[in-house]
Phi, psi and omega in degrees: 000313175250126192290328189251019177216122182203157180224357176225140180235150174294132180299334184294343181244014180272150162242121179213157182288143183296341182291335177290327177293325182290316185295317180298318183281319191254340188288128181287337185298335184259004182298323175288327174293323181292337175293316179298319179301314181296319176298317182271350186049038186200168168079011177298324181287332171295308182297324174299322173295320175302310178309306183294319188285335169295325185283314192265340176063025185219163172280168180291158182253120180262122179257121183289154176218144178290325181201130172239122180260128179272100187274358167275354182267117182303333179294344177269005183261162174100201189292127171074011185048034178284152173287141188240157180261095176218163174082180189295319180292352180281340178276064196320296183295309182298314186298315178296317179299311174305319178289329173297315172302317174306310184299311180300318183289325179292318176300317185290318181291312182289336188058035178193162179239096184282345186296139180232146185278136168247154179230138180068201185237147171293315185220155171251142180285140173233147176275150182208138173293146177204177182260134171219159181272127170224122174071029185078003181238147168283123187226153174286136175215164174281135177229158180265127169232171179243140173285000000 
């Protein structure tokens, strides 16, 4: 909602320690919350953010990028690679409402709110020339690196 203030990241863009996956899967504290995820067929990413925030007591860290293409998003498939309206997130009002309900239920059942806000980005992406292989030859091409 706000580009410079956030407390949740999509799991498909996370880099995380395997111990958080173990907590999510095996910790009995989250068993009722996982039932909500199963019932709604949604909000597993929100629950993972709750699990991690509970462990680290901090907000997520965002490493910026100029452009990220989400190849796993069905809206990006098809003719000309245009964005299409499909899947859960295409139901804009309903989708946001359901996810808000998940946050409220997780908060109520845990009897605490572990999510913490973070602000801005840790790093901005910068372009740099590099070598890459095209057609069996090494040529100069643009690559993204981080400061």
